[in-house]
N, C-alpha and C positions, 0 to 999 in steps of 0.2 A: 070267062071274059077277063081280058087284061086291062090295064090302065091304072091310073093313080087315084087314090081316094082324095076327097076334098081336104082332109087333114094333111096328106103328103104334099099337096099343091100349096096349101097355106104355109106349112112349115118351110118349104123350099124357098119361098119368097118372103118369109117373115111377115105375113099379113094375118089378120084375123079370119076365121072361117066365114064370118058374116060378110067380109069384104069380097071373098070369092063368090059367095051367093049373090051379092049385090052386082058385081061385074057381070055375072051370068044373066041376072034379071034385066040389066040395062042393055044387054046385047053386045057387051065389050068382049066377052069370050063366048064361044059356041056352047050351047047347051049340050052337055055330054050324055051319052047313052047311060041307061041305068041297069043295074042287075035285076034279077027277078024279085029280089027283096027291096028294091027301090033305091039302092045306094048309087050315087054318081060315080062314074069311072072316067076320069079325065085323061085325054091323050097327053103325051109328054109336051106337046106344043103349048099347052095351057100355061106351063111355067114360063116359057119364053114370052108369051103374050102378056102375062101379068108383069113381068120384068119390064117390058116395053111400056106398059101403061104407067107404072110407077116412075120410070125415067121421064116420060113425056110430062107427067104432072110436075116433076121437079123442075122442068124447063118452063113451066107456066101454062101449059095447055089444060083446058077444061076437059072433063070426061066426054062432053058432047063433041068437042073438036077431035079428041082421040078416036072416038067411034067413027 
């Protein structure tokens, strides 16, 4: 299975791992498929989505508005 680990996504956007989990829980990013051992494998688009979320927050939008 290909894809990015949660750490790779978090490091790419300079956010905490818990932030990525929180965005997933809130439905701001799509829940990624998991490996047989239970690890998340995010698509490359997750990095773009988190970048969008961060930029929208800088502009004053709430997470609910972003969703």
